[in-house]
GUKOLDREN-800556 format. One record per residue (C-alpha): residue number from 0; x, y negated, z. Coordinates in nm, 3 decimals. Example, Ala and Ser with C-alpha at 12.3 -4.5 7.8 and 13.67 -1.06 7.14 Angstrom:
<marfi 0; <1.230; 0.450; 0.780>>
<marfi 1; <1.367; 0.106; 0.714>>
// end
This chain:
<marfi 0; <-1.615; 5.180; 1.537>>
<marfi 1; <-1.868; 4.912; 1.444>>
<marfi 2; <-2.017; 4.640; 1.667>>
<marfi 3; <-2.345; 4.751; 1.821>>
<marfi 4; <-2.666; 4.567; 1.895>>
<marfi 5; <-2.760; 4.475; 2.251>>
<marfi 6; <-3.036; 4.712; 2.367>>
<marfi 7; <-3.174; 4.852; 2.692>>
<marfi 8; <-2.903; 5.098; 2.796>>
<marfi 9; <-2.581; 4.939; 2.680>>
<marfi 10; <-2.361; 5.181; 2.874>>
<marfi 11; <-2.526; 5.478; 2.704>>
<marfi 12; <-2.481; 5.317; 2.363>>
<marfi 13; <-2.114; 5.255; 2.430>>
<marfi 14; <-2.056; 5.614; 2.545>>
<marfi 15; <-2.230; 5.738; 2.229>>
<marfi 16; <-2.011; 5.517; 2.010>>
<marfi 17; <-1.693; 5.632; 2.183>>
<marfi 18; <-1.795; 5.997; 2.138>>
<marfi 19; <-1.865; 5.927; 1.770>>
<marfi 20; <-1.525; 5.761; 1.730>>
<marfi 21; <-1.355; 6.070; 1.874>>
<marfi 22; <-1.552; 6.305; 1.649>>
<marfi 23; <-1.463; 6.089; 1.346>>
<marfi 24; <-1.093; 6.093; 1.439>>
<marfi 25; <-1.080; 5.719; 1.509>>
<marfi 26; <-0.968; 5.798; 1.863>>
<marfi 27; <-0.721; 6.085; 1.870>>
<marfi 28; <-0.650; 6.328; 2.158>>
<marfi 29; <-0.339; 6.236; 2.354>>
<marfi 30; <-0.342; 5.870; 2.247>>
<marfi 31; <-0.400; 5.581; 2.487>>
<marfi 32; <-0.658; 5.308; 2.425>>
<marfi 33; <-0.742; 4.994; 2.621>>
<marfi 34; <-1.086; 4.912; 2.752>>
<marfi 35; <-1.034; 4.559; 2.624>>
<marfi 36; <-0.962; 4.685; 2.273>>
<marfi 37; <-1.270; 4.908; 2.277>>
<marfi 38; <-1.493; 4.626; 2.404>>
<marfi 39; <-1.365; 4.394; 2.129>>
<marfi 40; <-1.435; 4.651; 1.856>>
<marfi 41; <-1.785; 4.717; 1.986>>
<marfi 42; <-1.862; 4.350; 2.050>>
<marfi 43; <-1.959; 4.399; 2.414>>
<marfi 44; <-1.819; 4.300; 2.751>>
<marfi 45; <-1.575; 4.518; 2.945>>
<marfi 46; <-1.832; 4.622; 3.207>>
<marfi 47; <-2.038; 4.865; 2.993>>
<marfi 48; <-1.714; 4.998; 2.844>>
<marfi 49; <-1.574; 5.072; 3.189>>
<marfi 50; <-1.901; 5.235; 3.294>>
<marfi 51; <-1.912; 5.445; 2.977>>
<marfi 52; <-1.553; 5.558; 3.026>>
<marfi 53; <-1.633; 5.662; 3.383>>
<marfi 54; <-1.918; 5.878; 3.251>>
<marfi 55; <-1.697; 6.034; 2.985>>
<marfi 56; <-1.425; 6.099; 3.243>>
<marfi 57; <-1.674; 6.291; 3.460>>
<marfi 58; <-1.753; 6.506; 3.154>>
<marfi 59; <-1.383; 6.579; 3.106>>
<marfi 60; <-1.364; 6.405; 2.768>>
<marfi 61; <-1.125; 6.126; 2.864>>
<marfi 62; <-0.885; 6.037; 3.144>>
<marfi 63; <-0.876; 5.681; 3.274>>
<marfi 64; <-0.532; 5.584; 3.407>>
<marfi 65; <-0.468; 5.261; 3.595>>
<marfi 66; <-0.258; 5.018; 3.390>>
<marfi 67; <-0.238; 5.272; 3.104>>
<marfi 68; <-0.587; 5.255; 2.960>>
<marfi 69; <-0.785; 5.561; 2.859>>
<marfi 70; <-0.658; 5.882; 2.702>>
<marfi 71; <-0.868; 6.123; 2.498>>
<marfi 72; <-0.818; 6.469; 2.647>>
<marfi 73; <-0.716; 6.773; 2.447>>
<marfi 74; <-0.947; 7.076; 2.459>>
<marfi 75; <-0.799; 7.423; 2.434>>
<marfi 76; <-0.936; 7.725; 2.249>>
<marfi 77; <-0.983; 7.894; 2.586>>
<marfi 78; <-1.213; 7.609; 2.690>>
<marfi 79; <-1.399; 7.625; 2.357>>
<marfi 80; <-1.458; 7.998; 2.408>>
<marfi 81; <-1.586; 7.939; 2.761>>
<marfi 82; <-1.825; 7.667; 2.640>>
<marfi 83; <-1.973; 7.898; 2.376>>
<marfi 84; <-1.993; 8.188; 2.622>>
<marfi 85; <-2.219; 7.971; 2.835>>
<marfi 86; <-2.421; 7.852; 2.537>>
<marfi 87; <-2.475; 8.210; 2.421>>
<marfi 88; <-2.584; 8.308; 2.771>>
<marfi 89; <-2.844; 8.034; 2.822>>
<marfi 90; <-2.963; 7.887; 2.490>>
<marfi 91; <-3.140; 8.194; 2.344>>
<marfi 92; <-3.352; 8.239; 2.657>>
<marfi 93; <-3.428; 7.866; 2.667>>
<marfi 94; <-3.529; 7.870; 2.299>>
<marfi 95; <-3.761; 8.164; 2.365>>
<marfi 96; <-3.927; 7.981; 2.653>>
<marfi 97; <-3.940; 7.663; 2.448>>
<marfi 98; <-4.130; 7.831; 2.164>>
<marfi 99; <-4.365; 7.992; 2.416>>
<marfi 100; <-4.439; 7.650; 2.568>>
<marfi 101; <-4.454; 7.451; 2.242>>
<marfi 102; <-4.776; 7.269; 2.160>>
<marfi 103; <-4.891; 7.187; 1.808>>
<marfi 104; <-4.752; 6.836; 1.856>>
<marfi 105; <-4.417; 6.983; 1.962>>
<marfi 106; <-4.404; 7.202; 1.653>>
<marfi 107; <-4.489; 6.901; 1.438>>
<marfi 108; <-4.204; 6.706; 1.600>>
<marfi 109; <-3.958; 6.993; 1.548>>
<marfi 110; <-4.059; 7.012; 1.181>>
<marfi 111; <-3.997; 6.639; 1.152>>
<marfi 112; <-3.655; 6.663; 1.323>>
<marfi 113; <-3.561; 6.958; 1.102>>
<marfi 114; <-3.661; 6.771; 0.786>>
<marfi 115; <-3.470; 6.464; 0.899>>
<marfi 116; <-3.161; 6.677; 0.957>>
<marfi 117; <-3.187; 6.823; 0.606>>
<marfi 118; <-3.220; 6.476; 0.455>>
<marfi 119; <-2.921; 6.341; 0.647>>
<marfi 120; <-2.720; 6.650; 0.554>>
<marfi 121; <-2.777; 6.575; 0.186>>
<marfi 122; <-2.605; 6.238; 0.230>>
<marfi 123; <-2.281; 6.413; 0.328>>
<marfi 124; <-2.254; 6.212; 0.651>>
<marfi 125; <-2.111; 6.474; 0.885>>
<marfi 126; <-2.126; 6.263; 1.199>>
<marfi 127; <-2.491; 6.169; 1.147>>
<marfi 128; <-2.577; 6.532; 1.067>>
<marfi 129; <-2.418; 6.645; 1.393>>
<marfi 130; <-2.626; 6.390; 1.585>>
<marfi 131; <-2.945; 6.505; 1.410>>
<marfi 132; <-2.851; 6.867; 1.482>>
<marfi 133; <-2.807; 6.789; 1.850>>
<marfi 134; <-3.140; 6.606; 1.865>>
<marfi 135; <-3.322; 6.905; 1.712>>
<marfi 136; <-3.166; 7.159; 1.948>>
<marfi 137; <-3.208; 6.952; 2.263>>
<marfi 138; <-3.576; 6.895; 2.183>>
<marfi 139; <-3.636; 7.268; 2.135>>
<marfi 140; <-3.445; 7.369; 2.448>>
<marfi 141; <-3.610; 7.087; 2.642>>
<marfi 142; <-3.945; 7.259; 2.591>>
<marfi 143; <-3.824; 7.529; 2.832>>
<marfi 144; <-3.906; 7.279; 3.108>>
<marfi 145; <-3.579; 7.296; 3.300>>
<marfi 146; <-3.412; 6.957; 3.344>>
<marfi 147; <-3.093; 7.109; 3.488>>
<marfi 148; <-3.059; 7.330; 3.181>>
<marfi 149; <-3.107; 7.026; 2.956>>
<marfi 150; <-2.821; 6.847; 3.131>>
<marfi 151; <-2.591; 7.149; 3.117>>
<marfi 152; <-2.653; 7.216; 2.747>>
<marfi 153; <-2.605; 6.850; 2.663>>
<marfi 154; <-2.275; 6.839; 2.847>>
<marfi 155; <-2.153; 7.163; 2.687>>
<marfi 156; <-2.227; 7.034; 2.338>>
<marfi 157; <-2.068; 6.697; 2.412>>
<marfi 158; <-1.758; 6.859; 2.558>>
<marfi 159; <-1.670; 7.022; 2.227>>
<marfi 160; <-1.803; 6.760; 1.985>>
<marfi 161; <-1.655; 6.463; 2.167>>
<marfi 162; <-1.308; 6.616; 2.144>>
<marfi 163; <-1.340; 6.603; 1.768>>
<marfi 164; <-1.377; 6.981; 1.738>>
<marfi 165; <-1.643; 7.038; 1.474>>
<marfi 166; <-1.705; 7.277; 1.187>>
<marfi 167; <-1.767; 6.981; 0.954>>
<marfi 168; <-1.586; 6.931; 0.720>>
<marfi 169; <-1.324; 7.199; 0.796>>
<marfi 170; <-1.542; 7.513; 0.786>>
<marfi 171; <-1.866; 7.398; 0.623>>
<marfi 172; <-2.029; 7.094; 0.467>>
<marfi 173; <-2.289; 6.875; 0.631>>
<marfi 174; <-2.544; 7.033; 0.395>>
<marfi 175; <-2.450; 7.381; 0.517>>
<marfi 176; <-2.474; 7.269; 0.879>>
<marfi 177; <-2.818; 7.117; 0.825>>
<marfi 178; <-2.942; 7.423; 0.637>>
<marfi 179; <-2.835; 7.671; 0.904>>
<marfi 180; <-3.168; 7.640; 1.087>>
<marfi 181; <-3.407; 7.823; 0.858>>
<marfi 182; <-3.442; 8.130; 1.081>>
<marfi 183; <-3.491; 7.914; 1.389>>
<marfi 184; <-3.753; 7.704; 1.215>>
<marfi 185; <-3.932; 8.014; 1.083>>
<marfi 186; <-3.951; 8.155; 1.437>>
<marfi 187; <-4.089; 7.825; 1.566>>
<marfi 188; <-4.357; 7.810; 1.297>>
<marfi 189; <-4.447; 8.175; 1.361>>
<marfi 190; <-4.461; 8.099; 1.736>>
<marfi 191; <-4.240; 8.404; 1.793>>
<marfi 192; <-4.031; 8.362; 2.114>>
<marfi 193; <-3.822; 8.677; 2.057>>
<marfi 194; <-3.735; 8.578; 1.701>>
<marfi 195; <-3.642; 8.229; 1.825>>
<marfi 196; <-3.403; 8.375; 2.083>>
<marfi 197; <-3.236; 8.593; 1.820>>
<marfi 198; <-3.212; 8.310; 1.567>>
<marfi 199; <-3.060; 8.068; 1.818>>
<marfi 200; <-2.811; 8.328; 1.938>>
<marfi 201; <-2.705; 8.403; 1.580>>
<marfi 202; <-2.673; 8.033; 1.501>>
<marfi 203; <-2.461; 7.957; 1.808>>
<marfi 204; <-2.243; 8.262; 1.741>>
<marfi 205; <-2.186; 8.160; 1.376>>
<marfi 206; <-2.091; 7.809; 1.484>>
<marfi 207; <-1.847; 7.942; 1.746>>
<marfi 208; <-1.685; 8.185; 1.502>>
<marfi 209; <-1.644; 7.921; 1.232>>
<marfi 210; <-1.502; 7.669; 1.478>>
<marfi 211; <-1.248; 7.912; 1.623>>
<marfi 212; <-1.137; 8.032; 1.279>>
<marfi 213; <-1.111; 7.672; 1.159>>
<marfi 214; <-0.897; 7.562; 1.453>>
<marfi 215; <-0.670; 7.866; 1.415>>
<marfi 216; <-0.631; 7.817; 1.041>>
<marfi 217; <-0.499; 7.468; 1.109>>
<marfi 218; <-0.263; 7.582; 1.386>>
<marfi 219; <0.039; 7.783; 1.273>>
<marfi 220; <0.090; 8.114; 1.454>>
<marfi 221; <-0.251; 8.112; 1.628>>
<marfi 222; <-0.454; 8.434; 1.588>>
<marfi 223; <-0.833; 8.388; 1.599>>
<marfi 224; <-0.923; 8.752; 1.672>>
<marfi 225; <-0.858; 8.760; 2.050>>
<marfi 226; <-1.072; 8.449; 2.095>>
<marfi 227; <-1.351; 8.584; 1.874>>
<marfi 228; <-1.363; 8.907; 2.074>>
<marfi 229; <-1.426; 8.713; 2.395>>
<marfi 230; <-1.727; 8.515; 2.273>>
<marfi 231; <-2.002; 8.744; 2.399>>
<marfi 232; <-1.818; 8.864; 2.709>>
<marfi 233; <-2.084; 8.722; 2.942>>
<marfi 234; <-2.378; 8.892; 2.771>>
<marfi 235; <-2.241; 9.220; 2.634>>
// end
């Protein structure tokens, strides 16, 4: 973790940096960390760190224990499957509505976000590519015009990413991650809501399958097939 600059929402910045540290493996599941130590690394006071940890605890990412600091929670494959079941159930429909609602300015912004993601992906910076990926998807789904949905999708994505469970670099490179949007972008440019729904569903499914297979390949005796078969249980 690197010191951060003082800006408007310091608590939000701190929570973002802690999530990034978990994704990067700097903060490992099961280990305990002190709020004082985190505040010193980030160069901020303890107050925004405590507030950020409270937010992350509500999301289920960490557990704050009195006199024992904060512990990064483990996430099980069952929980990963449930997260992607929900994403598969709601994101395609939201993407369809988002494309239907998109203005020319929105499409221009999505093109810009997509291009930025490709450029970051070429640098090989997996963490930055994941952030750019999230920004692209949340903008598209945000066009559906449902604030509750935006919050749910954001929390679902954070729940997996902030536990350090990613497909980069275990199952694909940052370039592959950034490039896995061509069908979505084509549907956006064609202003085709149905194609957008299909492309988003396929993308989310690919990500889920790669993540599950990656986790199982690194865990002796764990069979991926039962988890893969459950992915579309809510929509099949």
